[in-house]
C-alpha positions as CSV (number, residue, x, y, z in Angstrom):
1,M,0.0,0.0,0.0
2,D,1.3,3.4,-0.9
3,F,1.3,5.2,2.4
4,Q,3.0,8.2,1.0
5,R,0.1,8.8,-1.4
6,I,-2.4,8.2,1.4
7,G,-0.6,10.8,3.5
8,E,-0.6,13.3,0.6
9,S,-4.3,12.8,0.1
10,A,-5.0,13.1,3.8
11,A,-3.1,16.4,4.0
12,K,-5.5,18.0,1.6
13,S,-8.4,17.7,4.0
14,D,-8.8,19.4,7.4
15,T,-11.1,16.6,8.5
16,T,-8.6,13.7,8.2
17,A,-7.6,14.1,11.8
18,R,-11.0,12.8,12.8
19,P,-10.5,10.2,15.5
20,I,-11.4,6.6,14.8
21,V,-14.6,5.6,16.4
22,Q,-14.3,2.1,17.8
23,D,-16.3,-0.5,15.8
24,R,-17.6,2.2,13.4
25,V,-18.1,0.7,9.9
26,L,-17.9,2.8,6.7
27,Q,-20.4,1.7,4.1
28,Y,-18.5,2.8,1.1
29,D,-19.7,3.0,-2.5
30,A,-16.9,1.1,-4.2
31,D,-18.8,1.0,-7.5
32,F,-18.3,4.8,-7.6
33,A,-14.7,4.5,-6.5
34,C,-13.8,2.1,-9.3
35,Y,-14.7,4.8,-11.8
36,E,-12.8,7.5,-9.8
37,V,-9.5,5.5,-9.8
38,S,-9.7,4.1,-13.3
39,D,-7.0,5.4,-15.6
40,L,-6.8,3.7,-19.0
41,D,-3.2,4.9,-19.4
42,E,-2.1,2.6,-16.7
43,T,-2.4,-1.1,-16.1
44,T,-5.3,-2.7,-14.3
45,A,-3.0,-3.7,-11.5
46,Q,-1.9,-0.1,-11.0
47,S,-5.5,1.1,-10.9
48,Y,-6.4,-1.6,-8.4
49,K,-3.5,-0.6,-6.1
50,R,-4.8,3.0,-6.2
51,L,-8.3,1.7,-5.5
52,L,-7.1,0.0,-2.2
53,D,-5.2,3.2,-1.2
54,H,-8.3,5.3,-2.1
55,I,-10.6,3.1,0.1
56,E,-8.2,3.4,3.0
57,V,-8.1,7.2,2.8
58,K,-11.9,7.3,2.9
59,R,-12.0,4.9,5.9
60,C,-9.8,7.3,7.8
61,L,-11.8,10.3,6.6
62,A,-15.0,8.9,8.1
63,G,-13.4,8.0,11.4
64,A,-14.2,4.3,10.8
65,E,-12.4,1.3,12.2
66,F,-13.6,-0.9,9.3
67,V,-14.9,-0.4,5.8
68,N,-17.4,-2.4,3.8
69,A,-16.6,-1.9,0.1
70,H,-19.9,-2.4,-1.6
71,I,-19.9,-3.4,-5.3
72,T,-22.5,-4.5,-7.9
73,L,-21.8,-7.7,-9.7
74,G,-25.1,-9.1,-10.7
75,S,-28.7,-7.9,-11.4
76,K,-30.2,-4.6,-10.3
77,S,-32.6,-5.5,-7.5
78,G,-35.3,-6.3,-10.0
79,R,-35.4,-2.9,-11.5
80,E,-34.7,-4.0,-15.1
81,A,-38.0,-5.9,-15.2
82,M,-40.0,-3.3,-13.3
83,A,-39.2,-0.5,-15.7
84,T,-41.7,0.0,-18.5
85,L,-41.7,3.7,-19.4
86,K,-37.9,3.6,-20.1
87,E,-35.4,0.8,-20.0
88,Y,-33.5,1.0,-16.7
89,Q,-29.9,2.4,-17.2
90,E,-30.1,1.8,-21.0
91,N,-28.1,5.0,-21.6
92,R,-25.0,3.3,-20.3
93,D,-22.6,1.5,-22.7
94,P,-21.4,-1.7,-21.1
95,D,-18.6,-2.1,-23.8
96,A,-17.1,1.3,-23.2
97,P,-13.3,1.0,-22.3
98,I,-13.8,2.6,-18.9
99,K,-16.7,0.2,-18.2
100,V,-14.4,-2.8,-18.9
101,R,-11.8,-1.5,-16.5
102,V,-14.4,-0.8,-13.8
103,K,-15.8,-4.4,-14.2
104,E,-12.2,-5.8,-13.8
105,L,-11.6,-3.8,-10.6
106,R,-14.9,-4.8,-9.1
107,H,-14.1,-8.5,-9.6
108,M,-10.6,-8.1,-8.2
109,L,-12.1,-6.3,-5.2
110,A,-14.7,-9.0,-4.7
111,N,-11.9,-11.6,-4.2
112,D,-9.8,-9.5,-1.8
113,S,-9.9,-8.3,1.8
114,T,-7.7,-6.7,4.4
115,V,-7.7,-6.4,8.1
116,A,-9.8,-3.2,7.9
117,M,-11.6,-3.8,4.5
118,M,-14.2,-6.3,3.5
119,P,-15.9,-6.5,0.1
120,V,-19.7,-6.7,0.1
121,Y,-21.5,-7.9,-3.0
122,N,-24.8,-9.6,-3.8
123,L,-25.6,-11.1,-7.2
124,N,-29.2,-9.9,-6.9
125,Y,-29.0,-6.4,-5.3
126,E,-27.3,-3.2,-6.4
127,A,-24.6,-1.9,-4.2
128,D,-26.7,1.2,-3.3
129,D,-29.4,-1.1,-1.7
130,M,-26.8,-3.1,0.1
131,M,-25.2,0.0,1.6
132,V,-28.6,1.2,2.9
133,Q,-29.5,-2.3,4.3
134,Y,-26.1,-2.7,6.1
135,Q,-26.5,0.8,7.6
136,H,-30.1,0.2,8.6
137,N,-29.3,-3.1,10.3
138,R,-26.1,-1.8,12.0
139,V,-27.8,1.3,13.4
140,K,-30.7,-0.8,14.6
141,E,-28.3,-3.2,16.5
142,H,-25.4,-0.9,17.6
143,G,-26.6,2.7,17.4
144,V,-26.4,5.6,14.9
145,E,-22.7,6.3,15.5
146,S,-21.7,2.7,14.4
147,S,-22.2,3.2,10.7
148,V,-21.5,5.9,8.1
149,I,-22.4,5.9,4.4
150,M,-20.1,7.5,1.9
151,S,-20.9,7.9,-1.8
152,G,-20.7,10.4,-4.6
153,D,-24.1,9.2,-5.9
154,K,-27.0,11.4,-5.1
155,D,-29.4,8.5,-5.0
156,L,-28.1,7.8,-1.4
157,W,-29.1,11.2,-0.2
158,M,-32.4,9.7,1.0
159,A,-30.7,7.1,3.2
160,Q,-31.1,7.5,7.0
161,G,-28.2,7.8,9.4
162,Y,-24.7,9.3,9.2
163,H,-23.2,10.4,5.8
164,C,-19.7,11.5,5.1
165,D,-18.9,13.7,2.1
166,P,-16.3,11.9,0.0
167,K,-14.6,15.1,-1.0
168,T,-14.7,17.3,2.1
169,G,-15.1,14.8,4.8
170,R,-18.1,16.7,6.2
171,L,-20.1,14.4,8.5
172,H,-23.8,14.9,8.8
173,I,-26.8,13.0,9.8
174,V,-30.0,12.3,7.9
175,D,-33.0,11.7,10.1
176,G,-36.6,11.4,8.8
177,F,-38.1,13.5,6.1
178,G,-35.3,16.0,5.8
179,H,-35.4,18.8,3.2
180,T,-34.3,19.8,-0.3
181,E,-33.0,23.1,-1.4
182,Y,-31.0,24.9,-4.1
183,R,-27.4,25.4,-2.9
184,E,-24.3,27.1,-4.2
185,V,-21.7,24.3,-4.9
186,G,-19.3,26.1,-7.2
187,N,-21.2,25.3,-10.4
188,V,-22.4,27.8,-12.9
189,K,-25.8,27.8,-11.2
190,P,-27.1,26.5,-7.8
191,K,-27.6,22.8,-7.5
192,L,-30.7,21.1,-6.2
193,V,-29.5,19.2,-3.1
194,G,-31.7,17.1,-0.8
195,K,-31.5,14.7,2.1
196,G,-33.9,12.3,3.7
197,Y,-37.2,11.2,2.2
198,S,-37.7,14.6,0.8
199,W,-35.1,13.8,-1.8
200,F,-37.0,10.6,-2.8
201,W,-40.1,12.6,-3.4
202,H,-38.3,15.2,-5.5
203,Q,-36.9,12.3,-7.6
204,M,-40.4,10.8,-8.0
205,I,-41.3,14.0,-9.9
206,L,-38.0,15.0,-11.7
207,G,-36.6,11.4,-12.2
208,D,-33.0,10.4,-12.5
209,R,-31.2,10.9,-15.9
210,A,-28.2,8.9,-14.8
211,D,-30.3,5.8,-14.4
212,N,-32.8,6.6,-17.2
213,I,-35.7,6.9,-14.8
214,P,-38.2,9.4,-16.1
215,G,-40.1,10.2,-12.9
216,L,-43.2,12.2,-13.8
217,E,-42.4,13.5,-17.3
218,K,-45.3,15.9,-17.5
219,I,-47.5,17.9,-15.1
220,S,-51.1,18.6,-16.0
221,N,-52.0,22.2,-16.5
222,S,-54.6,22.0,-13.7
223,M,-51.8,21.0,-11.3
224,L,-49.6,23.8,-12.6
225,D,-52.4,26.3,-12.0
226,R,-52.6,25.0,-8.4
227,Y,-48.9,25.1,-7.5
228,L,-47.4,27.4,-10.2
229,P,-50.2,29.8,-11.2
230,L,-49.6,32.2,-14.0
231,K,-48.8,35.8,-13.0
232,S,-51.8,37.0,-14.9
233,G,-54.1,34.9,-12.8
234,K,-55.5,33.2,-15.8
235,A,-55.9,29.4,-16.0
236,R,-53.9,27.4,-18.5
237,A,-55.5,25.6,-21.4
238,T,-56.3,21.9,-20.9
239,G,-53.2,19.8,-21.4
240,A,-49.8,19.1,-19.7
241,A,-46.3,20.7,-19.7
242,A,-42.9,19.0,-19.5
243,C,-41.7,18.5,-15.9
244,G,-38.2,19.1,-14.6
245,E,-36.1,20.1,-11.6
246,A,-37.5,23.6,-11.2
247,K,-41.2,22.4,-11.3
248,A,-40.5,19.5,-8.9
249,Y,-38.9,22.0,-6.5
250,E,-41.8,24.4,-6.7
251,V,-44.5,21.8,-6.4
252,L,-43.0,20.4,-3.2
253,K,-41.9,23.7,-1.7
254,G,-42.9,24.0,1.9
255,V,-43.7,20.3,2.3
256,T,-42.3,18.9,5.6
257,T,-43.9,15.5,6.0
258,D,-44.0,12.1,4.2
259,K,-47.8,12.1,4.1
260,E,-48.0,15.6,2.5
261,A,-45.3,14.8,-0.1
262,A,-46.9,11.5,-0.9
263,Q,-50.4,13.0,-1.3
264,R,-49.2,15.9,-3.4
265,T,-47.1,13.6,-5.7
266,Y,-50.0,11.2,-6.1
267,E,-52.3,14.0,-7.2
268,L,-49.8,14.9,-9.9
269,Y,-49.7,11.3,-11.1
270,W,-53.4,11.0,-11.0
271,E,-54.0,14.2,-13.0
272,Y,-51.6,13.0,-15.7
273,Y,-52.1,9.2,-15.8
274,G,-55.7,8.8,-14.5
275,A,-56.5,5.1,-13.8
276,M,-52.8,4.2,-14.4
277,A,-51.6,6.5,-11.7
278,S,-51.0,3.8,-9.0
279,E,-49.1,1.5,-11.4
280,R,-47.0,4.3,-12.7
281,M,-46.3,5.7,-9.3
282,I,-45.3,2.3,-7.9
283,E,-43.0,1.6,-10.8
284,Q,-41.1,4.9,-10.4
285,A,-41.0,4.4,-6.6
286,Y,-39.6,0.9,-7.0
287,L,-36.9,2.2,-9.3
288,L,-35.9,5.2,-7.1
289,W,-36.2,3.8,-3.6
290,M,-33.1,2.6,-1.8
291,Q,-34.2,-0.6,-0.1
292,R,-33.7,-0.7,3.7
293,T,-34.5,-4.4,4.1
294,E,-34.3,-7.6,2.2
295,D,-38.0,-7.3,1.4
296,P,-38.3,-6.2,-2.3
297,W,-41.5,-4.4,-1.4
298,D,-39.8,-2.3,1.2
299,V,-40.9,0.8,-0.7
300,L,-44.5,-0.3,-0.5
301,V,-44.1,-0.7,3.3
302,Y,-42.9,2.9,3.4
303,L,-45.8,4.2,1.2
304,H,-48.4,2.4,3.2
305,D,-47.1,2.8,6.8
306,M,-45.3,6.1,6.8
307,C,-47.1,7.9,4.0
308,G,-50.6,6.6,4.4
309,L,-50.8,6.0,0.6
310,K,-52.8,2.9,-0.1
311,V,-51.6,2.4,-3.7
312,Q,-51.6,-1.3,-4.9
313,P,-49.3,-2.9,-7.4
314,S,-50.6,-4.3,-10.6
315,K,-50.7,-8.1,-11.3
316,R,-47.6,-7.7,-13.5
317,Q,-45.7,-5.9,-10.8
318,L,-46.6,-8.5,-8.2
319,E,-45.4,-11.2,-10.5
320,I,-42.1,-9.4,-11.1
321,V,-41.4,-8.9,-7.5
322,E,-42.4,-12.5,-6.6
323,E,-40.0,-13.8,-9.3
324,F,-37.2,-11.6,-8.0
325,R,-37.9,-12.8,-4.4
326,S,-37.8,-16.5,-5.5
327,I,-34.4,-15.8,-7.2
328,C,-33.1,-14.3,-4.0
329,D,-34.3,-17.2,-1.9
330,S,-32.9,-19.9,-4.3
């Protein structure tokens, strides 16, 4: 291990002096890390050495005694079969040179371990889901200080418990509904940043381009009149308008509870999809939700129990999840 490089990386952050918390485990997004360290001008072995150094730096940054390096090697938690509006992650080229390198690194990591690092993979679940499940279970058994999630992927913003920013080392806790806001992050314009279940509901409307998840592609004009009325006070003509980040933010502005967010989002889906609203909403929720438990219908538990939303899956959706469940149990 290149300790000189680790030291140089550590010196760039004022948070690397964070003391190690006994038995704390970092749930690290190694899928994301494999992309970060991949350099096609070097050998795979060199990239892998840098990957191990990289993971060790992040462990220290989070003040963790151990690190679970989560990687995706198999299917996508049943999301491929659930998606009907758009093919899940179809905008990713599996044959791109960088993809080949990343795949090599993931398989090398899956067959390695150190005193402080353990690879975690599941041939049925995505790494994101496994990170949330491990954090959920560890916090339940050992308390909130015992586990920290670190990822550059915004999908994890909804996950409960401690998070550590992979760039700055900022440690913060996500508890409950949270909030979403525009924030200056050094880009040309402010970025929409969320945490907690608030972020999940924003994604339910705006979607996720990286994973080719459309969310709610259009909002009916009657809903726009309710949440974004024209300055003239006139009502819009019958129809619908393209959705997006700005509209999602405005529609959910001021919402502070799961129930209110769920009800408002369902109204948007109903106005646009009519009788198909439940099925479309469940599809998008299944694609976007980070699963806290091994139950594939964990998102339905959340919608029913915490949001009071009694939507029911279609026969097709029930069959898809049942098939996925049988694969996991086999």
